[in-house]
N, C-alpha and C positions, 0 to 999 in steps of 0.2 A: 315173280319176285326172285331176285338173285339169291343164291345160296351162300353159306359161309365159305365154302370152297371157292366159289366164283369170286367172291370179294377178296379173299386171300390171294388168289391168282392175279387179280387186278392190281393189288398192292405190289406184288412181285414184279409185274410188268412195268408199273410206274417206276419202281426202283431201277430196273434195267434201263428204262428210257433215260432216267436222270443220270445214271452212271455213264451212259454213252453220249451225253450231251456235250456241246462245245461252248466256249465263250461265257457270256453272262449267265446262261442257264447253269452251266457247270459251277460257276462261282457261287451262285445263289444256293445250289444244292450242297455246297461244301460246309454248311453249318454243322455244328455238333450240338444237337438239342434233343431232349426227350420229346416223344411224339405219341399222340393217341388219335385213333381214327374210330369214331363211334358210328356204328351202322344202326341207325334208329329203328328201322323196321324189323331187324333181327334181334334187337336188344343185346348187342354184343359190342365190345370195344377191343380193337387191336392196339396193343401198347408196345412201344419199342423206342428206337432212336433214329434220328436222321443224322448220319455220320459218314464222312468220306464220300459224299455224293450218292449214298444209297439209303434206303429205308430198311432197317433191321427190325423185323417183327419178333419180339421176345415172348409175347404171351397173347392169348385171346381170353378175354374175361366176359362173363355174363353180366349184363347191365353196364352202368357207367363205371369209369375207373375210380379206384379208391384215391389215388394221388392225381393232382392236377399236372398234366404235362406242359412243357414250355410251348409246344405247338399243338393245338387241338383242332381236329376236323370233326364234323358231324354231318351225315347225309344218309340217304337211303342206299341200300345195296345196289339197286338198279342205277342210281345216279353215279355211284362210284364206277361201276362197270362201263356205263356210257361215257363218262369223262375220259377214262383211260383208253377206251376204244375209239375216241375221237368223235362220237356222236353228240356230246354235250360240252359246250364251252364253259370252262370253269368260271371265268369272269362274269358271264351272264347268269350262271347258276348261283354264284355268290351274291351278286347284286339283287337277285330275285328272292333270296332267302332259302333256296333249295339246299344250298351248301353253307355251312357255318365254318369259319376259320377264325380262330382266336390265337393271338401270340403277342409278344411284346412289340411295341411300335417299330423298333429298329429291325426286328426279325420280319415284320410285315413288309417293310421297305425292301429287304433283300429277297423275300419270297415272291414279291410281285414280278420279278424277272422270270420266275417259273411259269407264270400265268400268261 
C-alpha cells in the first residue's frame, strides 16, 4: 500500500508533468479550480488548487474534505502512484470505477484532454 509521502510525491510529479506539457494538455491544465484528491485506503484528502497549469496542494486532511472542491478525485494510493508512473491508464481506471472524477460538465470536457 502506498504511503502518504508516496501519494504526495505522485501529485507533485503529476503537477510537474502538467506544467511541462504542450498544446491541448497545457490548455486543459490552465484551469483555476479548487481541487481535492481523496486517497480512499489511507482515509486522507489532499486539498488545493489547479492553477496556472500546476497542482498546488495546500493541506492534507484526515477523512473526507469539509468543503466540496470544484474538481474531485478519489482513488487508492496505489492507483494514484500507478497512474502517475504510467502503469495504469486513467481512462480505463475511471471507466472501471477504480478512479472517481467529479466536476462540472464544462470542466470535464476540458479535463478530458489531460486523459
